[in-house]
C-alpha positions in Angstrom: -18.8 -3.9 81.9 -15.8 -1.6 81.9 -16.3 2.0 83.0 -14.9 4.6 80.6 -14.6 8.3 81.3 -14.8 10.3 78.0 -13.7 13.9 78.4 -15.0 16.4 75.9 -18.3 14.4 75.5 -20.0 17.4 73.9 -17.4 17.8 71.2 -17.3 16.2 67.8 -15.2 13.2 68.7 -16.8 12.8 72.1 -20.3 12.8 70.6 -19.4 10.3 67.9 -18.0 8.0 70.6 -21.2 8.3 72.6 -23.4 7.6 69.6 -21.4 4.7 68.3 -22.9 1.2 68.5 -19.9 -0.1 70.4 -20.7 2.3 73.3 -23.4 0.0 74.5 -20.7 -2.5 75.6 -19.4 0.0 78.2 -20.5 2.0 81.2 -19.6 5.5 79.8 -19.5 8.7 81.8 -19.1 12.0 80.0 -19.4 14.9 82.4 -20.1 18.3 81.1 -17.8 21.3 81.7 -20.2 22.4 84.4 -19.8 19.1 86.2 -16.0 18.7 85.7 -13.7 21.6 84.8 -10.5 20.0 83.8 -8.5 23.2 84.3 -9.1 22.9 88.1 -6.7 20.3 89.5 -8.5 19.8 92.8 -11.8 19.1 91.1 -10.2 16.6 88.7 -8.6 14.8 91.7 -11.9 14.5 93.5 -13.9 13.4 90.5 -11.5 10.7 89.4 -11.2 9.4 93.0 -15.0 9.1 93.2 -15.6 7.5 89.8 -12.4 5.4 89.3 -13.0 4.5 85.6 -11.1 1.6 84.0 -10.2 3.8 81.0 -10.0 7.5 80.3 -10.4 8.7 76.7 -9.2 12.3 76.7 -11.0 14.1 73.8 -11.5 17.5 75.6 -9.7 20.5 74.3 -9.9 24.0 73.0 -10.0 23.5 69.3 -10.5 25.6 66.2 -9.4 26.4 62.7 -6.6 28.6 61.5 -8.3 31.9 62.4 -8.9 30.9 66.0 -5.4 29.5 66.4 -3.9 32.7 65.1 -6.1 34.9 67.2 -5.8 33.1 70.6 -2.4 31.3 70.7 -2.0 31.7 74.5 -5.4 30.2 75.2 -4.8 27.3 72.8 -1.5 26.6 74.6 -2.4 27.0 78.2 -6.0 25.6 78.3 -5.1 22.5 76.5 -1.9 22.0 78.5 -3.8 22.5 81.8 -6.5 20.1 80.9 -4.2 17.4 79.8 -1.7 17.7 82.6 -4.3 17.9 85.3 -6.1 14.8 84.0 -3.0 12.6 83.6 -1.4 13.6 86.9 -4.7 13.0 88.8 -5.2 9.7 87.1 -1.7 8.7 88.1 -2.3 9.9 91.6 -5.5 7.8 92.2 -4.3 4.7 90.3 -6.2 4.7 87.0 -4.0 2.5 84.8 -5.3 3.1 81.2 -5.5 6.5 79.4 -5.9 7.2 75.7 -5.2 10.8 74.8 -5.9 12.4 71.4 -3.1 14.3 69.8 -3.1 16.3 66.5 -1.2 16.2 63.2 -0.1 19.8 63.9 2.4 18.2 66.4 4.7 17.4 63.5 7.3 19.7 61.9 6.3 21.9 59.0 7.5 21.6 55.4 7.8 17.8 55.4 6.9 16.2 52.0 7.0 12.5 52.9 4.5 10.8 55.2 4.9 11.9 58.8 6.2 9.2 61.1 5.7 9.1 64.8 9.5 9.5 65.3 9.4 13.0 63.7 7.8 14.7 66.7 10.2 17.4 68.0 12.5 16.9 65.0 11.8 20.3 63.4 10.2 23.7 63.5 6.4 23.8 64.1 3.9 25.6 61.8 3.4 29.1 63.4 -0.3 29.2 62.8 -1.0 26.5 65.4 2.2 26.4 67.5 0.4 26.9 70.8 -2.0 24.0 70.3 0.8 21.8 69.0 3.1 22.5 72.0 0.3 21.5 74.4 -0.3 18.2 72.6 3.4 17.4 72.4 3.8 18.0 76.1 0.9 15.7 76.9 2.3 13.0 74.7 5.7 13.2 76.5 3.9 13.1 79.9 2.1 9.9 78.8 5.4 8.3 78.0 7.1 9.4 81.2 4.3 8.1 83.4 4.2 4.8 81.6 8.0 4.4 81.7 8.1 5.2 85.4 5.6 2.4 86.2 5.0 -0.4 83.7 1.5 -1.0 85.2 0.4 2.2 83.7 -0.6 2.4 80.0 -0.9 6.0 79.1 -0.9 6.4 75.3 -1.7 8.9 72.5 -3.1 8.6 69.1 -2.5 11.2 66.5 -5.5 11.5 64.1 -5.4 13.3 60.8 -7.8 16.2 60.3 -11.3 15.2 61.2 -14.8 16.3 60.1 -18.3 14.9 60.5 -21.5 15.1 62.6 -21.4 17.6 65.5 -18.5 19.6 63.9 -18.3 23.3 64.4 -19.6 25.3 61.4 -19.1 28.9 62.5 -16.5 30.8 60.5 -14.6 31.9 63.6 -14.0 28.3 65.0 -14.5 25.8 62.1 -11.9 23.6 60.5 -11.6 23.2 56.8 -14.4 20.9 55.8 -17.2 22.4 57.9 -16.1 25.9 56.7 -16.3 24.8 53.1 -19.7 23.2 53.6 -21.1 26.3 55.2 -19.5 28.6 52.6 -20.8 26.6 49.6 -24.3 26.2 51.0 -24.5 29.9 51.6 -23.2 30.5 48.0 -25.8 28.1 46.6 -28.7 29.8 48.4 -27.5 33.3 47.5 -26.7 32.4 43.9 -23.1 33.5 44.2 -21.0 33.3 41.0 -17.6 32.8 42.7 -16.4 31.6 46.1 -13.1 32.5 47.7 -10.4 29.9 48.4 -7.6 30.9 50.8 -4.2 30.6 49.1 -3.6 28.9 45.8 -5.5 25.8 46.8 -2.5 23.5 46.3 -1.9 22.8 50.0 -2.9 19.2 50.8 -5.0 17.8 53.7 -5.6 14.2 54.9 -9.2 14.2 56.3 -11.1 11.4 58.0 -14.8 11.1 59.0 -15.0 11.4 62.8 -17.2 8.4 63.2 -14.3 6.3 61.8 -12.0 7.6 64.5 -14.6 6.5 67.1 -14.6 3.1 65.5 -10.9 2.9 65.8 -10.9 3.9 69.5 -13.3 1.1 70.4 -11.2 -1.2 68.2 -8.1 -0.2 70.2 -9.7 -0.8 73.6 -9.8 -4.5 73.0 -6.1 -4.5 72.1 -4.9 -1.7 74.4 -1.7 -3.5 75.6 -0.7 -4.0 71.9 -1.3 -0.3 71.0 2.0 1.6 70.5 2.7 4.5 73.0 2.0 6.9 70.1 0.4 6.1 66.8 -0.9 7.9 63.8 -4.6 7.2 62.8 -5.4 8.3 59.3 -6.0 7.3 55.7 -2.5 7.4 54.2 -3.8 9.6 51.3 -4.5 13.3 51.0 -6.3 15.8 48.8 -5.5 19.4 47.6 -7.7 22.2 48.9 -9.0 22.7 45.4 -10.0 19.0 45.2 -11.9 19.3 48.5 -13.8 22.4 47.3 -14.8 20.6 44.2 -15.9 17.5 46.1 -18.0 19.5 48.5 -19.5 21.6 45.7 -20.7 18.3 44.1 -22.3 17.2 47.3 -23.8 20.6 48.1 -25.0 21.3 44.6 -23.0 24.5 44.1 -22.6 25.2 40.4 -20.5 28.4 40.5 -16.8 29.0 40.2 -13.9 29.8 42.6 -11.1 32.4 42.9 -7.9 32.3 45.0 -7.0 34.9 47.6 -3.2 34.6 47.9 -3.1 37.1 50.8 -4.9 34.7 53.2 -3.0 32.2 55.4 -3.1 28.5 54.5 -1.1 26.8 57.3 1.0 23.8 56.6 1.4 23.0 52.9 1.2 19.3 53.5 0.7 17.0 56.6 0.2 13.5 55.4 0.5 10.8 58.1 2.5 7.6 57.7 0.2 4.8 58.8 2.4 1.8 58.7 1.9 1.2 62.5 -1.8 1.6 62.0 -1.8 -1.0 59.2 0.1 -3.4 61.4 -2.4 -2.9 64.2 -5.1 -4.1 61.8 -7.5 -1.2 61.3 -8.5 1.0 58.4 -11.1 3.7 57.8 -14.3 2.5 56.2 -16.0 5.8 55.0 -15.2 7.2 51.6 -14.7 10.9 51.1 -18.0 11.2 49.2 -19.9 9.3 51.8 -18.5 11.4 54.7 -19.1 14.7 52.9 -22.7 13.7 52.2 -23.4 12.7 55.8 -21.8 15.8 57.2 -23.7 18.1 54.8 -27.0 16.3 55.7 -26.2 16.9 59.4 -25.5 20.6 58.6 -28.7 21.1 56.7 -30.8 19.3 59.4 -29.2 20.7 62.5 -27.4 24.0 61.8 
């Protein structure tokens, strides 16, 4: 039974990994922040030397929506950079051969209309609203590549998921991403009998969103084929939705019957960030949860737990 270290085990992706049926096939350790602080290099060195996992799945990170990224750009850059670099360099030092790190679609240049291919990273200007987070993830992806090129026994790779949502997401307005923010907003509007709900911008920006449990499914799928996994690969749906379409879809699930109005003074981030998934299709995996199914499961989680 292979031992896997999952960082960020209390986050959305981490908790979906730990609750997935495939987790029973592995000896998984997921230390809390109190047990392992990834920003302290000496502690990371000691922990990895003691545990010596066969795989590391690096999910930990300071994450948040557009408001948090705009408010704390330095923290999003430095904390994510410190965590990723400490983990990779310590793993290399003690001889852990397999690492899978999670990237982000914000690593890609802004204002690209066609599907974003893995080769586009560092080929254009980043979106300002999440530049710090993007720079940290790009640096970690390059570090994975350099370590693996230096010694062919090391497989340090990165996957770049599209935007995620699902169980154990963050629903607070200060830190939430798009879908949990909409779910909370429309549930509040339904309870309070609000006639209209605000949408930031014109609602025409587009987002590719995937249910987080599907990403967990992909990660376990990839562990059985880790040598075949490209050094960096997009994981998404290959289709996207406008913000207006997502509000309408959530309203149907939530039962909100009111209308919407657009606030053109609010930030919207990138207008479009659709991933090209040709490599993923060749790898032999596809997402299995429809938008309606995923929204219903997420809304059920919100009503039962939040």
